[in-house]
C-alpha positions in Angstrom: -44.8 172.9 -79.0 -46.2 169.1 -80.1 -44.0 166.4 -78.9 -44.4 163.8 -82.1 -42.3 160.1 -80.8 -41.6 157.5 -84.1 -42.0 160.9 -86.3 -39.6 159.5 -89.2 -42.3 157.3 -90.7 -46.5 155.6 -90.8 -48.9 157.3 -88.6 -46.0 159.4 -86.4 -44.6 161.0 -89.8 -48.6 161.7 -91.3 -49.6 163.6 -87.9 -45.4 165.0 -87.2 -46.9 166.7 -91.0 -50.4 168.0 -90.6 -49.6 169.4 -87.4 -46.6 171.4 -89.1 -49.0 172.1 -91.9 -51.2 173.7 -89.7 -48.6 176.1 -88.2 -47.9 174.3 -85.1 -44.1 173.8 -84.0 -43.3 170.1 -84.3 -40.6 168.2 -82.5 -40.3 164.9 -84.1 -38.2 162.2 -82.2 -37.1 159.3 -83.6 -34.6 156.5 -83.8 -33.6 157.2 -87.7 -34.6 161.2 -88.0 -35.4 161.7 -91.1 -34.7 165.1 -93.6 -38.1 166.5 -93.0 -39.9 170.0 -92.9 -40.0 170.1 -89.0 -37.1 169.8 -86.2 -36.2 166.3 -85.7 -34.2 165.3 -82.3 -32.5 160.9 -82.7 -34.2 159.6 -79.8 -34.4 156.4 -78.5 -38.0 156.2 -76.4 -36.8 152.6 -75.3 -34.2 154.8 -73.1 -35.6 156.6 -70.1 -31.6 158.6 -70.1 -32.4 159.7 -74.0 -36.1 161.4 -72.6 -35.0 162.5 -69.7 -31.9 164.5 -71.1 -34.4 165.3 -74.2 -37.1 166.7 -71.3 -34.1 168.9 -69.4 -32.5 170.6 -72.3 -36.5 171.8 -72.9 -37.2 172.8 -69.6 -33.6 174.6 -69.6 -34.9 176.7 -73.4 -38.1 177.6 -71.5 -40.0 176.0 -74.3 -43.8 175.0 -74.1 -45.0 171.8 -74.7 -48.5 171.5 -75.0 -48.9 168.1 -76.4 -46.9 164.0 -76.3 -48.3 161.9 -79.0 -46.7 158.8 -78.8 -46.4 157.4 -82.2 -43.8 155.5 -81.8 -44.2 151.8 -82.8 -43.7 148.2 -83.8 -45.6 145.2 -84.5 -44.9 141.6 -84.4 -47.0 138.8 -86.4 -46.7 136.0 -85.3 -47.9 133.3 -83.3 -47.2 133.4 -79.6 -45.3 130.0 -79.3 -43.4 131.0 -82.6 -42.4 134.6 -80.9 -38.7 134.9 -80.1 -37.7 135.9 -76.5 -36.1 138.6 -78.2 -38.6 140.1 -79.7 -40.8 139.9 -77.5 -38.7 142.0 -75.5 -38.4 144.6 -78.6 -42.3 144.7 -78.8 -43.2 145.3 -75.1 -39.8 147.6 -75.4 -41.0 149.7 -78.0 -45.1 149.6 -77.1 -45.3 149.8 -73.8 -42.2 150.5 -72.2 -41.2 153.3 -75.0 -44.9 155.0 -73.8 -44.6 155.2 -70.4 -41.2 156.8 -70.6 -42.4 159.3 -72.8 -45.5 160.3 -70.6 -43.5 160.0 -67.7 -40.6 162.5 -68.5 -42.9 164.9 -70.8 -45.7 164.9 -69.0 -43.8 167.2 -66.5 -43.3 169.9 -69.0 -47.3 169.8 -70.1 -47.7 171.0 -66.7 -45.7 173.6 -66.7 -47.4 174.7 -69.4 -50.4 175.0 -67.4 -51.9 171.7 -69.1 -52.1 169.8 -72.3 -52.9 166.8 -74.4 -51.5 163.2 -74.3 -52.4 160.5 -77.2 -51.5 157.4 -77.1 -51.9 155.1 -79.3 -53.2 151.1 -79.0 -54.8 148.9 -81.5 -57.8 147.2 -82.9 -56.5 143.8 -82.4 -56.5 144.0 -78.2 -60.2 144.4 -79.0 -60.5 141.3 -82.2 -57.7 139.3 -80.2 -57.1 138.3 -83.7 -54.9 135.2 -83.6 -50.7 136.1 -84.6 -50.9 138.9 -82.2 -50.4 138.3 -79.4 -47.3 139.6 -78.3 -48.2 142.7 -79.5 -51.8 143.0 -78.7 -50.5 143.0 -74.5 -48.7 145.5 -75.5 -51.1 147.8 -76.9 -52.3 146.5 -74.0 -51.0 147.9 -71.5 -50.9 150.6 -73.2 -54.3 151.0 -73.0 -54.1 150.8 -69.1 -51.7 152.9 -68.8 -53.3 155.4 -70.6 -57.2 155.2 -68.7 -54.5 155.2 -65.3 -52.5 158.4 -66.0 -55.5 160.3 -67.4 -56.5 160.1 -63.8 -54.0 161.2 -62.3 -52.9 163.8 -64.3 -57.1 165.5 -64.3 -56.0 167.6 -61.8 -53.2 169.5 -64.0 -55.7 169.8 -66.5 -53.5 167.4 -69.0 -56.3 164.9 -70.9 -54.5 161.5 -71.7 -56.4 159.6 -74.8 -56.0 156.5 -76.8 -56.3 155.8 -80.4 -57.0 152.4 -81.4 -57.0 151.9 -85.4 -57.9 149.2 -87.4 -55.6 148.1 -90.3 -54.0 151.4 -92.1 -51.9 151.6 -94.6 -48.5 151.8 -92.6 -45.4 149.4 -92.6 -47.3 147.9 -89.9 -49.2 146.2 -92.2 -46.0 144.5 -94.6 -45.9 141.3 -92.8 -50.0 141.0 -92.5 -52.0 139.0 -96.4 -54.0 140.6 -97.9 -56.7 138.0 -97.0 -56.3 138.3 -92.8 -56.9 142.1 -93.4 -60.3 140.8 -95.2 -61.1 139.0 -92.0 -60.4 141.8 -89.6 -61.8 144.6 -91.4 -65.2 142.5 -91.3 -65.2 142.9 -87.7 -65.2 146.4 -88.0 -68.5 148.8 -87.6 -67.1 150.5 -90.1 -65.6 147.4 -92.5 -63.1 149.7 -95.0 -59.9 150.5 -94.9 -58.5 153.5 -93.1 -55.8 156.2 -94.3 -53.1 157.7 -92.4 -55.0 161.0 -93.1 -57.7 159.6 -91.1 -55.9 159.2 -88.0 -54.4 162.4 -88.2 -58.3 164.1 -88.3 -58.5 162.3 -85.1 -55.3 163.7 -83.9 -56.2 167.0 -84.6 -60.0 166.7 -83.4 -58.9 165.5 -79.7 -56.0 168.6 -79.4 -59.0 170.8 -80.5 -59.2 172.9 -76.8 -63.4 172.2 -78.0 -62.1 168.6 -76.6 -61.1 169.6 -73.6 -63.2 167.2 -71.8 -62.4 164.4 -73.3 -60.2 161.6 -71.6 -59.5 158.7 -70.3 -61.2 157.4 -73.9 -60.0 154.5 -76.0 -61.4 154.8 -79.1 -61.2 152.1 -82.0 -61.2 153.4 -85.3 -63.7 152.0 -87.5 -65.9 150.5 -84.4 -65.5 147.3 -82.9 
C-alpha cells in the first residue's frame, strides 16, 4: 500500500489515480475526501493524533506500507507584511508540520515492511525567492531541510526520502497567481514552460521504481533553476 496525503485534489489526486491505474493499492487521506477509485480516509495532516490512530489501525491489520507521498499543501500568495497571523499558522501547520507529522507516524510502517520511499513536496519559490510567497516558501524550505536530515536518519532502515520542487503547475494552488507572474517565473526556469500534474506523477513513478533505490536525500527542481 502507498499512502498519499492531499489526495482529494491537485497533485495528490493525480498521483493517486496514476498509482491506482498501475495496480497499486492506494490509501488517500484528506480533510475533505471525495468519491474515488482508491480508498480514502478523512484525516487532517495537522493532527498528530489522527495520523497516529491511522498508523495504529494499519499496523493492527498487518498492512504492508511501502511508500508515503506527502502532497497535502496550501499556499499563501501575499506579501509577508500583508499576511495575517492566522494564515501564517495555517500555512506552516499544513505544509511543514503536516509533512513532519505524516513522516513521524507512517515511517515506522515502512521500516516494519523492510523499507520503502517517502516523497515530500517543496516549491521552486524557495530557490527563486519569489516575491509575494515569503510564508509559503518558508514553510517549504523547512520541508526541504527536514527531508535531507530525515533521509540520513532512515538510511540504515532502507527508507529513501526525496523532495520534489515543482514550478508552476495547473492546480488550485495557482488560482491566486496572475498569468503575468506565472510567466515571469517560467522565464527563470531552465525549461521555460508550465508543467502538468501528469509530469509530476511521472517523476513520482521514477522515484518509486526499485531501480532508483540509490536516490535519497535529493531535491529535484522540476523545470530546473
